[in-house]
C-alpha positions in Angstrom: 93.0 159.4 111.4 89.7 160.9 110.3 90.8 161.1 106.7 92.1 157.5 106.7 88.8 156.2 108.1 86.8 158.2 105.5 88.9 156.8 102.7 88.3 153.3 103.9 84.6 153.9 104.0 84.7 155.4 100.5 86.4 152.3 99.2 84.0 149.9 100.9 81.4 148.7 98.3 79.6 145.9 100.2 81.4 143.2 98.1 81.6 140.9 101.1 77.8 140.7 101.1 77.8 138.7 97.9 78.4 135.0 98.2 81.3 133.8 96.0 79.1 131.6 93.9 76.9 134.6 93.1 79.6 137.1 92.2 79.3 136.7 88.4 75.5 136.7 88.6 75.4 140.0 90.6 77.9 141.6 88.3 75.9 140.6 85.2 72.6 141.8 86.9 73.9 145.2 88.1 77.0 145.9 86.0 79.0 149.0 86.3 81.9 149.6 88.6 80.0 148.9 91.8 77.5 146.0 91.4 77.6 144.9 95.1 76.4 148.3 96.4 73.7 148.4 93.7 72.6 144.8 94.8 72.4 146.0 98.4 70.5 149.0 97.3 68.1 146.8 95.3 67.4 144.7 98.4 66.7 147.8 100.4 64.4 149.2 97.7 62.4 145.9 97.5 62.1 145.5 101.2 61.3 149.1 102.1 59.4 150.2 99.0 62.1 152.8 98.2 63.2 154.0 94.8 66.6 152.6 93.9 68.0 156.1 93.7 66.8 156.8 97.3 68.3 153.5 98.5 71.7 154.5 97.0 71.5 157.9 98.6 70.6 156.3 102.0 73.7 154.1 101.7 75.9 157.1 101.1 74.5 158.8 104.2 74.8 155.6 106.2 78.6 155.7 105.6 78.6 159.3 106.9 76.6 158.3 110.0 79.1 155.5 110.7 82.0 157.9 110.3 80.3 160.2 112.9 79.7 157.3 115.2 83.3 156.2 115.3 84.9 159.7 115.5 82.5 161.6 117.8 82.9 161.8 121.5 79.2 161.7 122.2 76.3 159.2 121.4 75.1 159.6 117.9 71.6 158.8 116.7 70.6 158.0 113.1 67.6 159.1 111.1 64.9 156.6 110.3 66.2 155.8 106.8 69.8 155.4 108.0 68.7 153.2 110.8 66.9 150.9 108.3 70.1 150.7 106.2 72.1 149.8 109.4 69.6 147.1 110.3 69.9 145.5 106.9 73.7 145.6 106.9 73.8 143.9 110.3 71.7 141.1 109.0 74.7 140.0 106.9 76.4 139.1 110.1 79.7 137.8 108.8 80.1 140.7 106.4 79.2 143.2 109.0 81.9 141.8 111.4 84.4 142.1 108.6 83.3 145.7 107.9 83.9 146.6 111.6 87.2 144.8 111.6 88.7 145.9 108.3 87.0 149.2 107.6 86.2 150.7 111.0 89.0 148.8 112.8 86.8 148.5 115.8 83.3 147.1 116.8 80.3 149.3 116.0 77.5 147.5 117.9 73.7 147.9 117.8 72.2 147.3 121.2 68.4 147.5 121.2 66.5 148.7 124.2 64.7 145.8 126.0 62.0 147.9 127.6 60.6 151.1 126.0 60.8 154.1 128.2 59.0 157.2 127.1 61.1 159.6 129.1 64.1 158.7 126.9 62.6 160.5 123.9 64.1 163.9 124.8 67.5 162.2 125.2 67.3 160.8 121.7 66.1 164.0 120.2 69.2 165.8 121.7 71.5 163.0 120.4 70.0 163.3 117.0 70.4 167.1 117.0 74.0 166.7 118.1 74.6 164.2 115.3 73.2 166.6 112.7 75.5 169.3 114.1 78.5 167.0 113.9 77.5 166.2 110.3 77.6 169.9 109.3 80.9 170.4 111.1 82.7 167.5 109.6 81.3 167.7 106.0 80.6 171.4 105.7 77.2 170.8 104.1 73.7 170.5 105.4 72.5 166.8 105.7 70.0 166.0 103.0 66.4 166.4 104.3 65.1 163.4 102.3 67.4 161.1 104.4 67.9 163.0 107.6 64.5 164.8 107.9 62.6 161.9 109.5 64.0 160.9 112.9 63.2 157.3 113.9 61.7 158.4 117.3 59.5 161.1 115.8 57.0 160.6 112.9 57.0 164.4 112.2 59.3 165.3 109.4 61.8 168.1 110.1 63.9 170.4 108.0 67.3 169.6 109.4 68.7 173.0 108.4 66.0 175.2 110.0 67.3 178.3 111.8 68.2 177.5 115.4 68.2 173.7 114.9 71.8 173.4 116.0 71.9 176.0 118.7 71.7 173.7 121.7 74.6 171.5 120.5 77.2 173.9 119.3 79.5 173.5 122.4 79.9 169.7 122.5 82.7 169.3 120.0 86.3 168.7 120.6 89.1 170.8 118.9 89.8 168.2 116.2 90.1 169.4 112.6 86.8 168.7 110.6 87.1 166.1 107.9 86.4 168.4 105.0 89.4 170.6 105.9 91.7 167.5 105.6 91.2 167.4 101.8 92.5 169.8 99.2 90.7 173.1 99.3 91.4 173.9 102.9 89.3 175.9 105.3 87.4 177.8 102.7 85.6 174.6 101.5 87.0 175.0 98.0 86.4 172.7 95.0 88.1 169.4 96.0 86.7 169.5 99.5 83.1 170.1 98.4 83.3 167.4 95.7 83.8 164.9 98.5 80.7 165.9 100.4 78.4 168.1 98.3 76.4 165.4 96.4 76.2 164.9 92.7 76.7 161.1 92.6 78.6 160.9 95.9 81.3 158.3 96.5 79.6 155.2 95.2 81.1 155.3 91.8 77.9 154.0 90.2 76.1 157.3 91.0 72.6 157.7 92.1 70.8 157.0 88.9 68.0 154.5 88.3 69.1 152.7 85.2 69.0 149.5 87.1 66.0 147.8 88.8 62.5 149.1 89.3 61.9 152.8 90.1 58.2 152.9 90.6 58.0 152.8 94.3 58.0 155.7 96.8 61.2 157.5 97.8 59.8 158.6 101.1 61.7 157.0 104.0 58.6 157.2 106.2 56.7 154.7 103.9 57.8 151.7 105.9 56.5 150.6 109.3 57.8 152.2 112.5 57.8 150.3 115.8 58.0 153.6 117.6 60.4 152.3 120.2 63.5 154.2 121.4 66.9 153.0 122.4 69.8 154.1 124.6 73.4 154.3 123.4 76.4 153.0 125.3 79.8 154.6 125.7 82.8 152.9 124.2 86.5 152.8 125.0 87.4 154.8 121.9 85.4 157.8 123.2 82.6 157.4 120.7 79.2 155.7 120.9 76.0 155.4 119.0 72.3 154.9 119.6 69.1 154.9 117.7 65.5 154.8 118.5 65.2 151.1 117.6 68.7 150.0 118.5 71.8 151.6 119.9 75.2 150.6 120.8 78.9 151.6 121.0 82.2 150.9 119.4 85.4 149.7 120.9 89.0 149.5 119.8 
């Protein structure tokens, strides 16, 4: 089940974000094998003052976050950069509904908190730490610090692979087989497994290069504004849930 979900996420290239009458135009503007994803990355780069390469990287990590949100049995919380990608995806409301229906095969809702409560900060920190721990378990690599190092609820950057960072969350997992072990290479994390999750262009097909669009803006995910709010997650019938500091929610079958 995990492998099937991951393969569907790999094959999703945001084509349904592109209106039919603009398909040829987008293809001619961005070219390559994945013009729709590059168009989405271009929108993120323009709106958030990101480099195009950073936007593509954030989209890759967003897919991993969604995978964790659907398969985990605890509330997951994204980093600031991933939360911004999530927000932008949801704005394409019809396409996002289709993504949940056809790719995730369940809802993956974002439920913002109505009233900010400072005492929830510790909860979101613990959820974020647990999400990072799940990332390492499922993908057998450290999450990249440029994407995951800035939590939405905390302006202070963090090295997500510091010693002891995962200590408080090591007992929360079920006995399911991690995703990386379901690919060729087995439990030792050999070549085929690590090609899936170890970087180097990722699963986008078009890679992380900057041959398209402007690349003069900052790649720091903290460059955009931050409302400083925090949100609670909600459980879902499938056993997984998600939350973020500016919007949370859950998924259902």
